[in-house]
N, C-alpha and C positions, 0 to 999 in steps of 0.2 A: 256596391258597385265599385269592379277590380280598377284597379289603378297598377296598372303594368309597370309602369315607369315611374315613378315619385319625384326619382329626381331630374325629368327630363331629357333625357339621355338620346331619347330614341322615340320616334312614332312610329310601330308598329302597323302596317298597310292592312286595313280592312280589318281591324280586331273584330268588331263587332261581328262583323260577318262569318268570323273564323269560327269563333266562340259557338253562333247561331245553327252551325251546321257541323261541327265536329265536338259539342255538347262535351266539353271534361267535367269530368264530378268527380267526388271522391275515391281512391282507388281505381281510377282507369288509367292504364298504361298509355302512355304517347309518343310518339316520334316526333320528332321537329327536324327534320331533315336539311335544315337551310338557317341553322340557329341565329347564326349574325349576332348582333350584340343582346339578343335574348328577350328580344318584346313578345314575342307568343307565346314563349314559355313561359315567361313570367306568369301570364297568365292561366295558362293551362294548370300549373303549382299552385294560382291564388287560387285557383277553384277546388284543388285535394288531390289535381292526378299526380302521376309520378313520370319525369321525362328522360328519354335520354333524347340525347341535344348533338346535331351532326354541325360539320365545318371544314371546310378545308382553309378557311385563313386563319392564322395561328393569333393574329391580332384581334379578331372576332374572340375566336374560344375564348383568350384571355380576358375581353370584357365583357362576357358572358358570365364567366364561372364569379368575377366580381360580383355583377348583377343580382347573381341566382344564391349567392354564398348565403343566403338565411334560407335556402331549402337544402342547404346539400343533401339531408338525407332521402331526398325523392329526385336528386335529380345528377346524371352522368352525363360526362361532355365528353367527345370522341373525335380523332381527326381522321380524317377524310373524304373523299368527293360524295354527295348523297347517291349516285348512282354504284358506287363499290361499295358503300355501306348497305346500301335495299340487300342488294345481291348477296352481302355476309349474312343477312337475318334471315332471307329465304333460306337459304343454305344451312343454318342452325337451326328451322322453322322455330324463328321466332318471331311472335304475331303479336301487334298492336290493337288498343282500339281507337286511338287515333292518330293518323298521320297526317304529316303537315310537309308543304315542298314550299318555298318563296321563293321561286327562280327567276337568275337575274342577277347583275350588279346590285350588292347594297350601298348604303348611303356610307357607312364607312369608308368602301372603297374609290366611290364617286369625290367624296372628302377630301381623302387623302391625296394632294398632287403627285405624291412621290410613287404614286401607283401609275402613272400615266392614264389612267380613264377621262378624264376632263379634255374638253378642248383647248382649255388655258392654260393645261400644264407645264411648267416652263421640266420639268422632268423629261425623263428618259422615257418614251412611249412603250412601256411595258405592258400592262393589259391584264400579266395575272392575276390570278382569283385569289392564289395560294398553292397549297400544295397539287403535286399531280399536274404540272403543267412544264412541259419540256425545253420551249418556246419562247420568247417575248413577241410581241406585234411588230416591232424590228426584225429581229432574226425571220418572222415568218414573212413579211416584203423580201428578205434579200434572197430569202429559199426558193419564192416563185417566182419565174417569168412573169410578163406585165400581163399575157392570157391566161395565165394559172391565176394569176393576183386580181382580172377582169371577173374569172368566174366568181370568185371568193365573193368580192362586193356586190355582183347582181344574185346571186343564191342566198346569200345571208342577210345584204341590207336592200335587197330588192331595188337595188340603184340604178336607172335608168341608165344614163351616163358611165357606167361603169369603165367602159376601155380608155376613155378620156382619161379618169378619176388615176388611175391604174398607170398610164403612160406617166401623167403628172405627178404622181406620187414615184416611179423609180426615178425619173431623169432627178427629181428633186433627193431622192437617197445617192446617185450613184454621184451628183454633184456635193457632196458633205453639206446639203442644208436641210436635213432632217434627222431628228436626233429626238425631238420631243414633242407632245404633245401638241403644242402651240404652230411647231413649225409644217407639224402631220397635217391640222385644219388648213393654215396657210397654203400649203401642198395643193387643197384640194379647192380652196376659193379658187384659187389661181385658174383650177380646171373648169369652174363653172362659173363661168361671166353673168353677169347682170344680180338684179336684187331677188333675195331669199327673204320668205316668212320666217325661215327658222332657217342657222347655221348648217349650209352644204353638205357639212364634212360631219351629220350626224349619223345619217346612213352609212356611211364609211366606217366609224369609230364602233359602229353597232356589228359592223361584218366583221372585224378584224378580232374585235374582244369575243364573238361565240366561235371563232375558227379557235385563237389562241387556248380558249378553256373549253374547248369542244363541248359548248352548252348545249346543243340540241341533241347531239350522242349521248350525254348521258342523262335527257330527258327522258328519249327512246326507251334508255334501259331501265330506269325508273316506271315508266309507264308499262313497261312488261315484266317486273317485280310486284308494284303496287297491289296488285289482289293477293299474292298470298303473304303480304304484308298485313295484311287487314285478318285480327282477329274474327269469327260470325258476329254479324251486325257491327261490325267495327266502319267507322268512317273517315274519307280522305281526301283530301283538299288541296291544288295547286292554285299556286298564285304564281301569273304570268303576265311580263308587261310589253311584247310586242306579239305582231301575227301569227311568227311561222310559230314559237312556242303555242300559243291559244288553241292554233288548228290542230294541233297534236294531242293536246290533250282535250279536245272536243270530241276528236274524230275514236280516241280511247278509250275514253267514257262513254259513248254514241253504242260503239260497235261492242264494249263490254254488256252495254245493257239489254242489248236485242240476243248477244250470244247466254244471256247468264251466268256471265262472268261477277257482274253487278248486280245486286238486286231493283237498286235504284242509282240515276245520277242526273244532274244539271240537264236541266232540257234547255235553260236557258242563264246567261253567263249573269253575273255578280259584280257591278262596281261599286267603284265607290263614292258614297254620295256627296250632293256640292256642297257640305258643309265639312266633310273632311280633304274633299278637294281644295275645298279653300282654306281650311288649315294647314294643309301639307299639299302641296301642288304636287308632289313625287307621287302620288297617290293615284294623279287621273288617269295612265294609260293602264292601272293593274284591274286584272280579268282572274276571277275565281269561280275555279269549274268542283264540283265536289260529289264524290261518289260512295255509296251506303254498300258494304258486304253483306252476300245471305245470310 
């Protein structure tokens, strides 16, 4: 049995399902486009594959390099966004037997209050994942007027109260009462009266994070490049955590299967088992879809 993280540093989401669908074997070439702390890559390496890992976050790259040091002869780590890396590999004609993208914010980023992803963060509401992000969430809020901000919240967070929330955010910012994640969450709370089952700022944080990091643009570029990244008979898998992402992946794989771009692709989404969700609650929203190259 593969133990990808003997030190208990990180629990990679849907690990067994990823291995089932990507099938790493000795000598296979794998591309991990969202290296993170190296959990999935460690499993690929333990199975005998060689791995190229990509991450835009310098902290993640450093942790992964330490974690994967025992496989130094079969792993290379490069910096950059997953879309930039995918397009560069396509440009150079580099193909892989297995490609994985585990998209969205990582546990490392969520747990670092200094990054500003958390509703409880006392630090600046930054929300940048790493390289290639020209502005923070606060910069974005300052640049957009209330109507433009509302559009971001509605389109990227599917927030029904986007206009009211945008007004409250802009007002708090103008009054100097919005610099941290806690203060941003408080501004949204003031805009949404009454009891909510979950914090009413979660959709707002999602929308701002997606906008700051161009997450949907990155995903669209990856999906366009993905077929050319896979060697004949190669396999690709994408893990997403919210409906806007999963819808794009589902439609791309479905359309590619019908057009013959993919020899086969998932008809049904793969989700974490009850046991995994109990052990790692952050796996609950994870959705995996896979595709097989001709």
